[in-house]
N, C-alpha and C positions, 0 to 999 in steps of 0.2 A: 734675425734670430738664428742661433746656431744650435743644431740638435746633436747631442752627444752620441757616439757610436753605440753605447749600451742601450740608449733609448730607441735608436733605429732598429736594433736587433729585436727588442721587445715588441715593437710595432709590427715588424715583419712576421714574427712568430704568431702574434695575435691575429693577424690578417689571414694566415694560412690554416688556422685551426678550423676543423669542420664544425658546423652548427649541428647540435644534437637535439633537434626538435622532431617530434613525431609528425609524419605527413598528415594533412587533413584528409577527410574521407574522399574528397574529390581531387586528390593529388595527381600530379603528372606522373609519368612513368618513373621508376626508380633510376637514380643516377648511375648506380652500378647494378648490372643484371644479377650479380651474386650477393647483394646486400639483402639477405632474407628477413632481417628484423628492422630494416629501415633506419639504422642508427648512423648511417654515413660511412661505415667501414665495410670493406669486402669480407665475405665469409668463405669458408672452404667446405666443399662437400666431397667426401670420399666414400668409396665402396667398402663395406665391412666383411665381405665374403660371407661364410656361414658361421663365423665364430661367435656371433651374438644372437643369431636366430637361424632357424632351419633354412629359410629361403634367401638369406642375405639382408642387407640393409644399407642405409646411408647414415654416415656420421658427419654432423655439421660441427665445425669449429668456428666460433664467432670471432670476428676480427675486432681489434682495438686500435687506438691511436699509435701504438708501438708494434703492431703486427698481430699474429694469431694470439688469441687469448686462451684462457683455461676453461671457459664455459663451452660445453658441447651439448649436442642433442642427437639422440639415436632415433631413426625412424625406420620401422619395418612395416610389413603388411598387417601386423598386429596392433599398430599404433591407432589411436582413435581417429575415425573419419577417413582412414586410408582404405581404398577399395581392395578387395581380395582377401586371401588368407595366407598366413605364413606357412608355406609348404616347402618341403625339402627340394633344394636345388632350383628354385625359381629364378635365382639371380636378380632379385629385386634391387635395382639401383646400380647394376654393373655398368650401365651407360647413363650419363647425366648431362643435361644442358640447362643452364640458367637463363631466364628472361623474365621480364615483368609482363606476363601474358595478358593480365587484366588491367594494366596501367593504373594500379592503385598506390604506387609509390614503394611497394615492397617487391623484391626479387622473388620469383617463383622458380621451381625446379622440376623440369620434365625428367622422369626416370623410366628406364626400361624394366620390364619383367620378361625378358626375352625367352626364358625357359618355362613360362607358365603353360600348363596344360589347360585347354579350354574345351568343354563339352566332349571329352574323350579324345581330343586331338593332342598328341604329344608335341610340346614345344611350339605351340601356335604363337605364343608370346603376348605381350601387352605393354601399354604405356600409361603412366599415371602422372598427372600434374600435381605436385605438392605446393600448397599456397603459402606465400609469405605473409607474416603478420608482425606486430610489435613484439611478440614473444618467440619469433622464429617460424619455422615451417609448421603448418597446422592443417590437417585434413587433406583430402585429395579428390581429384576427379579423374575417372577412367576415360581415356581417349578411345573411341571406337575404331576397330581395325577395318579400314576401308579396303584392304586387300583380300585375297582368297583365304577362306577359312579352312586351312589344311594343316596337317602335321608338319613340323619343321619349318614353318614360315618365319618363325622367330621375329615376329612383329616387334619393332623397337630395338633391334640389334645395333642400329646406329641412329642417332638423332642430330638435328641441327636446328638452331633458332635464328630467325632474322625476319626482316620485312621483305618478303619475296614478291609481293604485288604492289609495293609502293604506296600503301594506304596509311602509313604511319603507325601501324599496329604490328606487334610481334606475332609471327607465324611459327609453326612447328613442322619440320620435315621429318618423316619417319620411314624407315625401310620395313617392308613386309614382303617376304619372298624375294623376288628379284626386282621389285619396283619401289619407287619412292613416292610417298603420298604427302601432300602438303595440307595442313589443317589451319584454318583461319578463324578469327573471331572466337577465341578460346576464353570461356568464363568458368566460374565455379559450377554453373549448371550444365555445361557441356560445350559442344562445338557447333557454331552456327553455319560455318562454311567449309 
């Protein structure tokens, strides 16, 4: 039997198309760390400075089969379920790192709030995990500052995600002051290690 070139091309395209099913509740980690809505396409997270809120924010542009789409999402500290308050010059989201921290099949986003004032300490900083879901990023969990609680520590001024201890789970590294702290077993309820 001979297959015509047009039929071969159609088979090739069909075999390369991503499957658009929502992951089950017990899903494996997301295929792409930055697929925040679990549709199989990578999404883009960019910092918005203070043009849309006093303390900055993160603008998500959702990906499509043909590249960046037109659907967007803006997240600030005034968004539902996000810890903190939208205060002037907090720089919420100026540093971002994606990873599926809770291995639910949706990419999550760790964001810094490096100019956050805490208990009267100027620019102590902070880090928040924004959680992926079928509708995009939703709610957040504050990561405790394991470093010194001092002014100008700028906790979260740099972030990195990876499996740093080889246990198969995503960890988060965050700078506070002059030291790096690694956070393990990150879930919506907090950090276990």
